[in-house]
Residue, then its C-alpha position, 0 to 999 in steps of 0.5 A: x045697760x043700767x046695772x039694776x037687774x043683773x046676775x053678776x057684777x058689771x064690768x066695762x073694759x075701755x079699749x079693744x086691743x089685745x090687753x082689753x080683749x084679754x081682760x074682757x074674756x077673763x072677767x066674763x068667764x068669771x061671771x061678770x056682765x061685761x061691756x067692751x068699748x072700742x073707739x076704732x071700728x075694729x079690735x086688735x089695737x095696733x096689731x091689725x089688717x087693711x085692705x089694699x086693692x086685692x091684698x089684705x095687709x097687715x099694718x106691721x109684722x108681728x112675731x112672738x116666741x115659744x116663751x110668750x106663754x100668755x100670748x099662746x094662751x090667747x091664741x088658744x083662747x080664740x081658736x087661733x093657735x093653728x094659724x100662727x104656728x111656731x118654728x120647730x126649732x129656732x133657725x134665723x137666716x142672717x144675710x150680711x150684705x157687706x161681708x168681705x168677699x161678698x154677701x155671706x149667709x149665717x144662721x142663729x139656731x139652737x139644738x135640743x141640748x139643755x141650756x145654755x148648750x143649746x146655743x153653743x153650736x150655733x154661736x160656734x158656726x155663726x160666721x158673722x163674728x170672729x172666734x174671739x167675739x163668739x167667745x166674748x158673746x158666750x161670756x157676756x151671756x153667762x153674765x146676763x143669765x146671773x142677773x135679775x131683770x127686776x132689779x131696779x139698779x138694772x133699769x137705770x143703766x142702758x144696755x150698751x153700757x152693760x155690753x161695753x163693760x162685758x167686752x162686746x165689740x161694736x161688731x158683736x153689738x150690731x151682728x147679734x145683740x141689737x139684731x135681736x134687741x132692736x126687733x124685740x125692744x124697739x130700741x138700740x142698745x144705747x137707748x134700752x133699759x138694761x133691765x128690759x134687755x135682761x129680761x128679754x135675753x134671759x127669758x128668751x135665750x136662757x130659760x129653756x132650749x126652745x124659748x126663742x122658737x119663733x112664731x108668726x101669723x100665716x093669715x092676716x092679723x085682722x083675722x086673728x085680733x079682730x075676727x077670731x077675737x070678737x067671735x070669742x067675745x061673743x061667745x063669752x057674752x061680752x057686749x062689744x061696742x065698736x067705733x064708740x068714744x069714751x068721753x069720761x069716767x066718774x064716780x056714781x052714787x054708792x061708789x059704782x062707776x059711770x062710763x060715758x061712751x057714745x050716746x049712753x052712760x054705762x054703769x059698772x062695778x069695775x072698770x078696766x082702762x086698756x088704752x094707750x098711756x096718754x089716752x089713759x092719762x086723759x080718762x083717769x079721774x082726779x085722785x086715781x093716781x098719785x102722780x098721773x103726769x108720769x104716764x105722759x113721761x113714758x115715751x113712745x117709739x116708732x116702727x116703719x113697715x116697707x111693703x114691696x110687691x114684685x112681679x116674680x119670686x125673689x125670696x126663697x125663705x119665709x123671712x131673714x135678718x140683714x146686716x150691713x144694710x138699712x134693712x132689718x128683717x124681711x118677711x114673705x107675706x104672699x100667701x098670707x095677704x092673698x097675693x096671687x101674682x109675683x111675691x109680696x115682701x114686708x120689711x119691718x124696721x124698728x127704732x125707726x125714729x130717723x125715718x118714720x116721716x120720710x116720704x114714700x119716694x125717699x124710702x123707695x129710693x133707699x130700700x129698693x136698691x138694698x133689696x136688690x143687694x140682698x136678693x140677686x133675683x130682685x134685680x131683674x124684677x118689676x115692682x108692682x106696688x110699693x107702700x109704707x105703713x107707719x106706726x109712730x107710737x107703735x110701743x112705749x120707749x124702753x129707755x133707761x128709767x122707764x121702769x119706775x114710770x110704768x104703773x101697776x094695774x091697780x089705782x087708788x080709785x077702788x074698782x078702776x084698773x090699768x091694762x096695756x103693754x106700758x104697764x108694769x108687766x116686766x116685759x117690753x111692749x110685746x103682744x105677750x105683755x099686753x096679754x099679761x096686763x089683761x090678766x093682771x087687770x082682770x085678776x085684780x078686779x075679780x079679787x076685789x069683786x070677791x069672784x073665784x078665779x084662777x090665773x090662766x097660767x097657774x102663776x100668782x095672779 
């Protein structure tokens, strides 16, 4: 690709995760000639699958909510919406294994009533909080609904401090706020920016009755984020180069860009860097940002996934959350993985700094007894397989103050743009944020190139 005889502007997208795929699709649809370069031998970034014997295993359990309108657009765009359906109505089983009198099951669910009444019935019946705690949660939720998540002052304090100021007991934090917050923010309340927490809870619980309805892939993630994404890129005319490392990005004569990728040099009018923040820092040309080292100050947070295959069915529900145990969320991945004998469960353990490096034997000794506490049917079962997947840098750390570190999509270098969930999307590190960052990068590039385009969500680009 030399860039001399093309019908439209040329663009190079570096990174084949969800953000990069989104940007590439948007640029191609606006008439650009697009090359997407990915260092891995697959697309999908940190939402991928791999083979283990007869199983197709997701590296981690990923879910999204009905309010994730950008990711829902992405699923529609690559013809995958039917493969990752949403619940008809929010319903989360929550099992407290340490409840007085023995394990007790509660549910977080909504009705079809208007906000905020849609959650009132579910909260009133939630057995894991006292009557006074439920009333306190309702008051805190109303106060949270009055906040502006974009207020810089909120980014400077932690979620736990705000919850304490609003009368939330340690039990209320554990049984509700952290139950949701750890899974969505990848941090416990003391380590989470209040701005990001407000964004999650206000958007997910208080924006529309169905905003928090949960969706997840019923097939392996790789079939969606790699196979179907590649099919959509091919159909859009995007040239995709996998297992190709980008060695450098520089200005060419005439103000265009040169991207050294694999054994060739790509020429482009626009370049989108859709890689992790440290990789972006390493590739940024000098002068592209005022303070590029701020990217290195954006921390990372790990997620641990524990995978257990039993010789029998031990769980009747598709998923549940747990209290009174190290176990956080448990999902049935039997059908999605192709498991034909017994049952395959995946435990998603967010904010896993304390155990991300523990040996498999230690994790097995910790989690198998906990599963037997939670699931009586597991007590007589044989474990056919036990393994662990670790994402040490699964997300950016949503710590207080991170908002001032997250850059916008535009750089000081004309024609060079940033994308990724770690950029200033307003969202925590989610698939939703990744898609939104792809929208922003493509939109900024197309505006600079003078190409007509419309934001996919009919929002301001």
